[in-house]
MIGU-188539 format. One record per residue: residue in one letter; x, y, z of N, C-alpha, C, O, CB in turn. Coordinates in Angstrom, 2 decimals, m for minus. Each point is the difference from the previous one (the first is absolute). Glycine has a CB too. Layout:
SITE   res       n_X       n_Y       n_Z      ca_X      ca_Y      ca_Z       c_X       c_Y       c_Z       o_X       o_Y       o_Z      cb_X      cb_Y      cb_Z
SITE     A         X         Y         Z         X         Y         Z         X         Y         Z         X         Y         Z         X         Y         Z
...
end
This chain:
SITE   res       n_X       n_Y       n_Z      ca_X      ca_Y      ca_Z       c_X       c_Y       c_Z       o_X       o_Y       o_Z      cb_X      cb_Y      cb_Z
SITE     X     13.89    m57.52    m19.02      1.31      0.47      0.44      0.03      0.04      1.52     m0.99      0.35      0.64      1.29      1.01     m2.77
SITE     X      0.84     m1.71      2.70      0.13     m0.07      1.45      1.08      0.96      0.49      0.92      0.35     m0.74     m1.68     m2.73      0.70
SITE     X      0.64      2.80      1.29      1.00      0.88      0.60      1.21     m0.77      0.52      1.04      0.59      0.29     m2.87      0.99      0.32
SITE     X      1.70     m2.90     m0.50      1.08     m0.81      0.52      1.06     m0.23     m1.07     m0.33     m0.22     m1.17     m1.27     m0.88      2.77
SITE     X      2.88      1.14     m1.19      1.05     m0.32     m0.98     m0.09     m1.46     m0.42     m0.52     m0.84      0.72      2.00      2.61      0.27
SITE     X     m0.95     m2.04     m2.17     m0.01     m1.37     m0.51      1.01     m0.85      0.76      0.97      0.50      0.57     m1.67      0.33     m2.84
SITE     X      0.45     m2.13      2.26      0.94     m0.93      0.61      1.34      0.08     m0.71      0.06      0.15     m1.22     m1.94     m1.66      1.89
SITE     X      2.98      1.42      0.09      1.31     m0.03     m0.65      0.21     m1.33     m0.72     m0.76     m0.95      0.23      1.68      2.51      1.52
SITE     X      0.10     m1.64     m2.61      0.28     m1.26     m0.69      0.25     m1.14      1.00      0.46      0.24      1.12      0.51      1.06     m3.04
SITE     X     m1.28     m2.52      1.51      0.10     m1.17      0.87      1.40     m0.18      0.58      0.14     m0.37      1.17     m1.94     m0.70     m2.53
SITE     X      2.84      1.32      0.56      1.36     m0.20      0.52      0.31      0.95      1.15      0.73     m0.36      0.92     m0.02     m0.39     m3.19
SITE     X     m1.25      1.95      2.23      0.22      0.96      1.09     m0.85     m0.38      1.21      0.45      0.14      1.14      0.07      1.68     m2.80
SITE     X     m1.73     m2.29      1.42     m0.86     m0.43      1.10      0.62     m1.14      0.80     m0.18     m0.08      1.21     m1.81      0.79     m2.53
SITE     X      2.73     m1.59      0.65      0.59     m1.17      0.67      1.41      0.26      0.50      0.57     m0.86      0.69     m1.97     m0.57     m2.12
SITE     X      1.99      2.58      1.11      1.39      0.28      0.36      0.21     m0.02      1.51     m0.84      0.51      0.75      1.06      0.86     m2.83
SITE     X      0.88     m1.94      2.52      0.34     m0.03      1.42      1.03      1.07      0.35      0.17      0.34      1.17     m0.67     m2.78     m1.13
SITE     X      1.20      2.97     m1.05      0.93      1.11      0.18     m0.40      1.07     m1.00     m0.19     m0.27     m1.18      2.09     m1.25      1.97
SITE     X     m2.03      2.75     m0.29     m0.45      1.11     m0.84      1.05      1.10     m0.02      0.47      0.46      1.04     m2.88     m1.00     m0.52
SITE     X      2.77      0.94     m1.73      0.92      1.11     m0.15     m0.78      1.29     m0.21     m1.23     m0.01     m0.05      2.98     m1.54     m0.92
SITE     X     m1.01      2.64      0.85     m0.67      1.30     m0.18     m0.83      0.04     m1.27     m0.99      0.73     m0.07      2.86      0.35      1.32
SITE     X     m1.49     m1.85     m2.26     m0.77      0.02     m1.25     m1.29     m0.80      0.09     m0.93      0.25     m0.77      3.07      0.01     m0.46
SITE     X     m2.23     m1.22      2.16     m1.22     m0.80      0.15     m1.00      0.61      1.00     m1.19     m0.31     m0.06      2.55     m1.70     m0.50
SITE     X     m0.89      2.86      1.46     m0.89      0.56      1.03     m1.24      0.69     m0.55     m1.10     m0.26      0.49      3.11      0.54      0.90
SITE     X     m1.88      0.59     m2.40     m1.21      0.67     m0.49     m1.08     m0.97     m0.46     m1.17      0.17      0.35      2.61      1.74     m1.02
SITE     X     m1.08     m2.91     m0.11     m0.99     m0.96     m0.49     m0.56     m0.83      1.15     m1.20     m0.26      0.05      2.37      0.18     m2.27
SITE     X     m0.30     m0.33      3.14     m0.43     m0.84      1.12     m1.01      0.73      0.88     m0.96     m0.60      0.49      3.18     m0.56     m0.54
SITE     X     m2.01      2.47      0.26     m0.87      0.78      0.88     m1.06      0.80     m0.75     m0.84      0.65      0.62      2.73     m0.52      0.95
SITE     X     m1.86     m0.17     m2.90     m1.02      0.69     m0.78      0.13      1.51      0.03     m1.01      0.71      0.04     m0.47     m2.60      0.42
SITE     X      2.71      2.38     m0.48      0.23      1.45      0.01      0.84      0.38     m1.23      0.55     m0.87     m0.68     m0.68      0.95      3.23
SITE     X      0.22      1.20     m2.80      0.84      0.48     m1.11      1.47     m0.12      0.39      0.34     m0.01      1.19     m2.16      1.61     m1.94
SITE     X      2.68     m1.70     m0.24      1.44     m0.08      0.26      0.48      1.22      0.77      0.85     m0.11      0.89     m0.55     m1.24     m2.97
SITE     X     m0.84      2.51      1.75      0.43      1.21      0.69     m0.38     m0.03      1.48      0.74      0.52      0.84     m0.97      0.74     m2.98
SITE     X     m0.90     m1.87      2.46     m0.41     m0.10      1.41      1.01     m0.84      0.77      0.44      0.41      1.08     m2.86     m0.19     m1.74
SITE     X      2.79     m1.37      0.13      0.98     m0.86      0.67      1.35      0.72      0.10      0.70     m0.14      1.01     m1.89     m1.92     m1.86
SITE     X      1.55      2.81     m0.18      1.25      0.75      0.03     m0.02      1.05      1.11      0.98      0.16      0.72     m0.70     m0.53     m3.20
SITE     X     m1.39      1.06      2.62     m0.14      1.02      1.04      0.08     m0.63      1.39      0.63      0.55      0.90     m2.04      0.86     m2.45
SITE     X      0.77     m2.57      1.73      0.10     m0.70      1.30      1.46     m0.27      0.33      0.43      0.20      1.14     m2.69     m1.26     m1.50
SITE     X      3.02      0.60     m0.63      1.41     m0.28      0.23      0.79      1.26      0.29      0.84      0.02      0.90     m1.04     m1.98     m2.38
SITE     X     m0.06      3.02      0.72      0.69      1.27      0.18     m0.27      0.58      1.39      0.88      0.59      0.62     m1.04     m0.17     m3.09
SITE     X     m1.07     m0.59      2.95     m0.39      0.53      1.32      0.27     m0.98      1.13     m0.42      0.23      1.14     m1.32      1.12     m2.27
SITE     X      2.43     m2.44      0.84      0.30     m1.04      1.00     m1.26     m0.54      0.67     m0.01     m0.25      1.21      2.22      1.34     m0.82
SITE     X     m3.28     m1.26     m1.16     m1.24     m0.53      0.53     m0.11     m1.51     m0.19     m0.88     m0.64      0.58     m0.20      2.83     m1.05
SITE     X      1.96     m2.76     m0.32      0.01     m1.46     m0.19      0.72     m0.65      1.18      0.83      0.64      0.65     m0.86     m0.37     m3.18
SITE     X     m0.27     m1.53      2.81      0.73     m0.67      1.08      1.46     m0.20     m0.40      0.34      0.05     m1.18     m2.46     m1.22      1.92
SITE     X      2.98      0.94      0.25      1.41     m0.28     m0.36      0.05     m1.24     m0.89     m0.71     m0.98      0.25      1.53      2.00      1.93
SITE     X      0.02     m0.99     m3.21      0.06     m1.15     m0.91      0.56     m1.24      0.69      0.91      0.09      0.83     m0.62      1.48     m2.74
SITE     X     m0.83     m2.71      1.55      0.52     m1.27      0.50      1.31     m0.34     m0.70      0.87     m0.67      0.56     m3.20     m0.12     m0.06
SITE     X      2.46      1.26     m1.72      1.19     m0.23     m0.81      0.45      1.37     m0.52     m0.56      0.49     m0.97     m0.17     m2.88      0.30
SITE     X      1.75      3.00      1.29      0.41      1.36     m0.38      0.43      0.15     m1.46     m0.13      1.08     m0.57      0.80     m0.79      2.91
SITE     X     m0.15     m1.36     m2.94      0.46      0.12     m1.38     m0.21     m1.29     m0.78      0.73     m0.97      0.16      0.95      2.66      0.59
SITE     X     m2.70     m1.66     m1.60     m0.22     m1.08     m0.95      0.13      0.66     m1.37     m0.85      0.78     m0.41     m0.71     m2.16      1.98
SITE     X      2.64      1.06     m2.26      0.33      0.67     m1.27      0.07      1.51      0.18     m0.36      0.75     m0.91     m0.74     m2.61     m0.35
SITE     X      1.56      2.30      2.43      0.17      1.42      0.26     m1.24      0.70      0.52      0.03      1.21      0.21      1.66     m1.24     m1.96
SITE     X     m2.79     m0.69      1.97     m1.24      0.61      0.48     m0.48     m0.68      1.27      0.33     m1.15      0.26     m0.94      1.76     m2.61
SITE     X     m0.18      0.14      3.14     m0.57     m0.57      1.21     m1.06     m1.03     m0.35     m0.63      0.07     m1.06      1.08      2.06      2.31
SITE     X     m0.63     m3.11     m0.34     m1.03     m1.02     m0.21     m0.56     m0.42      1.37      0.67      0.11      1.02      0.47     m0.93     m3.16
SITE     X     m2.38      0.35      2.12     m0.70     m0.38      1.22     m0.62     m1.37     m0.17     m0.36     m0.41     m1.10     m0.10      2.82      1.63
SITE     X      0.33     m3.13      0.59     m0.80     m1.22      0.01     m1.45      0.41     m0.13     m0.41      1.06      0.48      2.11     m2.32      0.94
SITE     X     m2.48      0.43     m2.06     m1.42      0.25     m0.20     m0.68      0.32      1.34     m0.77      0.96      0.10      0.77     m2.49     m2.11
SITE     X      0.28      0.72      3.03     m0.64      0.19      1.30      0.33      1.36      0.60     m0.87      0.61      0.63      0.97     m3.08     m0.27
SITE     X      1.11      2.96     m0.54      0.38      1.32      0.50     m0.88      1.07     m0.62     m0.49      0.89      0.71      2.85     m1.66     m0.40
SITE     X     m2.58      0.70     m1.63     m0.82      0.99     m0.68     m1.47     m0.13      0.39     m0.67      1.01      0.20      2.30     m1.02     m2.12
SITE     X     m2.14     m1.21      2.04     m1.40     m0.20      0.38     m0.24      0.56      1.40     m1.00      0.68      0.23      0.86     m2.75     m1.69
SITE     X      1.05      1.77      2.41     m0.15      0.53      1.36      0.04      1.53      0.00     m0.82      0.64      0.67      1.88     m2.73      0.25
SITE     X     m0.12      2.67     m1.65      0.14      1.45     m0.06     m1.26      0.62     m0.61     m0.52      0.99      0.52      3.02     m1.21     m0.74
SITE     X     m2.98     m0.35     m0.87     m1.20      0.54     m0.65     m1.22     m0.11      0.91     m0.84      0.91      0.02      1.80     m1.55     m2.25
SITE     X     m1.07     m0.44      2.99     m1.12     m0.17      0.92      0.08      1.03      1.13     m1.01      0.60      0.37      0.92     m3.05     m0.91
SITE     X      1.29      2.66      1.07      0.18      0.96      1.11     m0.27      1.44     m0.44     m0.48      0.81      0.80      2.15     m2.35      0.20
SITE     X     m1.36      1.85     m2.25     m0.09      1.39     m0.46     m1.26      0.30     m0.81     m0.16      1.11     m0.50      2.62     m1.08      0.49
SITE     X     m3.34     m1.02     m0.12     m1.24      0.23     m0.75      0.19      0.02     m1.50     m0.82      0.58     m0.72      0.02      0.68      2.65
SITE     X      1.85     m1.87     m2.43      0.29      0.00     m1.44     m0.22     m1.37     m0.64      0.51     m0.26     m1.10      1.14      2.08      1.50
SITE     X     m2.38     m2.67      0.25     m0.21     m1.36     m0.49     m1.06     m0.02     m1.09     m1.13      0.42      0.25      1.79     m1.34      2.00
SITE     X     m0.34      0.45     m3.47     m1.01     m0.05     m1.06     m1.02     m1.10      0.26      0.25     m0.91      0.80      1.43      1.80     m2.43
SITE     X     m2.82     m0.81      0.96     m1.10     m0.93      0.26      0.41     m1.45     m0.23     m0.50     m0.88      0.70     m1.10      2.65     m1.36
SITE     X      2.50     m2.04     m0.28      0.35     m1.39     m0.29      0.92     m0.60      1.07      0.25     m1.21     m0.02     m0.50      1.72     m2.41
SITE     X      0.74      0.30      3.35      0.84     m0.52      1.08     m0.68      0.11      1.36      0.62     m0.29      1.02      1.38      0.93     m2.35
SITE     X     m3.27     m0.24      1.35     m0.71      0.21      1.28     m0.01     m1.26      0.86      0.25      0.07      1.20     m1.67      1.65     m2.31
SITE     X      1.13     m2.86      0.50     m0.07     m1.23      0.78      1.37     m0.35      0.58      0.10     m0.36      1.17     m1.99     m0.45     m2.62
SITE     X      2.92      0.91      0.64      1.35     m0.30      0.46      0.48      1.00      1.05      0.69     m0.37      0.95     m0.20     m0.65     m3.18
SITE     X     m0.86      2.27      2.06      0.47      1.04      0.91     m0.85      0.18      1.24      0.43      0.68      0.93      0.48      0.42     m2.89
SITE     X     m2.12     m1.68      2.00     m0.91      0.21      1.12      0.63     m0.36      1.34     m0.23      0.67      1.01     m1.67     m1.12     m2.55
SITE     X      2.69     m0.60      1.55      0.61     m0.42      1.27      1.12      0.93      0.45      0.50     m0.13      1.12     m1.08     m2.21     m1.69
SITE     X      0.98      3.27     m0.29      1.08      0.92      0.33     m0.49      1.42      0.28      0.79      0.87      0.35      0.72     m2.26     m1.75
SITE     X     m2.81      1.63      1.23     m0.54      1.33      0.27     m0.05      0.25      1.50     m0.15     m0.94      0.78     m1.21      0.86     m2.90
SITE     X      1.49      1.34      2.52     m0.08      0.29      1.43     m1.40     m0.32      0.54     m0.96      0.03     m0.76      2.70      1.76      0.48
SITE     X     m1.86     m2.10      1.58     m1.33     m0.27      0.56     m0.93      1.19     m0.25      0.39      1.15      0.20      0.64     m2.63      1.58
SITE     X     m2.22      1.19     m2.22     m0.95      1.06     m0.31      0.19      0.59     m1.38     m0.70      0.94     m0.37      0.62     m0.44      2.76
SITE     X      1.01     m1.04     m3.17      0.23      0.49     m1.36      0.95      1.19     m0.01      0.45      0.47      1.04     m2.71     m1.28     m1.68
SITE     X      2.53      1.27     m0.55      0.92      1.13     m0.17     m0.74      1.30      0.20     m1.07      0.20     m0.56      2.48     m1.54     m1.02
SITE     X     m0.84      2.20      2.37     m0.55      1.35      0.17      1.09      0.99     m0.38      1.10     m0.01      0.57     m2.69     m0.74      1.28
SITE     X      1.27      1.58     m2.82      0.98      0.97     m0.46      0.32      1.00      1.11     m0.91      0.59      0.57      0.07     m0.85     m2.94
SITE     X      2.12      0.45      2.70      0.34      0.95      1.06     m0.36      1.41     m0.42      0.25      0.41     m1.14      1.60     m1.91      1.91
SITE     X     m2.42      2.23      0.14     m0.39      1.38     m0.27      1.04      0.94      0.58      0.51     m0.21      1.10     m2.95     m0.42     m1.11
SITE     X      2.75      1.69     m0.74      0.92      1.00      0.49     m0.79      1.08      0.74     m1.14      0.31     m0.36      2.77     m0.77     m1.54
SITE     X     m1.03      1.01      2.94     m0.63      1.09      0.73      0.09      1.26     m0.84      0.75      0.07     m0.98     m0.18     m1.13      3.22
SITE     X     m1.34      2.06     m1.85      0.03      1.27     m0.73      1.41      0.59      0.03      0.48      0.53     m1.00     m2.91     m0.11      1.58
SITE     X      3.10     m0.51      0.58      1.37      0.53      0.11      0.96     m0.75     m0.94      0.86      0.61     m0.61     m1.33      0.03      3.01
SITE     X      0.31     m1.97     m2.50      0.84     m0.78     m0.90     m0.25      0.38     m1.45      0.93      0.09     m0.80     m0.92     m1.98      2.45
SITE     X     m1.28      2.11     m2.00     m0.34      0.42     m1.37      0.62      1.35     m0.32      0.56      0.19     m1.08     m2.70     m1.47      1.21
SITE     X      2.04      2.22      0.80      0.57      1.34     m0.23      1.52     m0.06     m0.12      0.60      0.68     m0.84     m2.51      0.34      2.11
SITE     X      2.54     m1.85     m0.44      1.46     m0.15     m0.08      0.41     m0.62     m1.32      0.99      0.42     m0.60     m0.88     m0.67      3.09
SITE     X     m0.86     m0.75     m2.96      0.31     m0.63     m1.29     m0.20      0.99     m1.14      0.80      0.05     m0.94     m1.49     m2.27      1.87
SITE     X     m0.38      3.01     m0.85     m0.26      1.01     m1.04      1.14      1.02     m0.04      0.47      0.38     m1.08     m2.96     m0.69      1.38
SITE     X      2.93      0.75      0.89      1.08      0.98      0.08      1.31     m0.56     m0.56      0.81      0.74     m0.57     m1.92      0.27      2.57
SITE     X      1.31     m2.31     m1.83      1.20     m0.65     m0.49     m0.14     m0.41     m1.48      0.95     m0.52     m0.59     m0.48     m0.29      2.92
SITE     X     m1.64      1.04     m2.92     m0.22     m0.36     m1.39     m0.27     m1.46     m0.21      0.23     m0.51     m1.10      1.21      2.37      0.51
SITE     X     m1.92     m2.58      1.61     m0.23     m1.43     m0.09     m1.49     m0.35      0.09     m0.33     m1.18      0.16      2.58      0.82      0.83
SITE     X     m3.12      1.30     m1.09     m1.44     m0.28      0.16     m0.60     m0.72     m1.14     m1.19     m0.29      0.01      1.04      2.26      1.33
end
């Protein structure tokens, strides 16, 4: 058994346009995780604001975003490597004051 998520289906791996329903499989996350990213405005702006009433992105937009934010799954590492920041992704750290403010606001 491995800790790595399984590869998504071939049709999703080859997709050039990804809707909200394809993002979880493409990035190897749960549907709720992708939903929370959207709810918190953590996803990049959609390339196509309405495809059948839902947001959609070009594959490259999602790969670049995932590389910049450290959310790139292992099966996209080679494709995303050229889009990672120099020196790789470093998770931003919050200061103690920022943590206390977030806790006080109920966002910790």
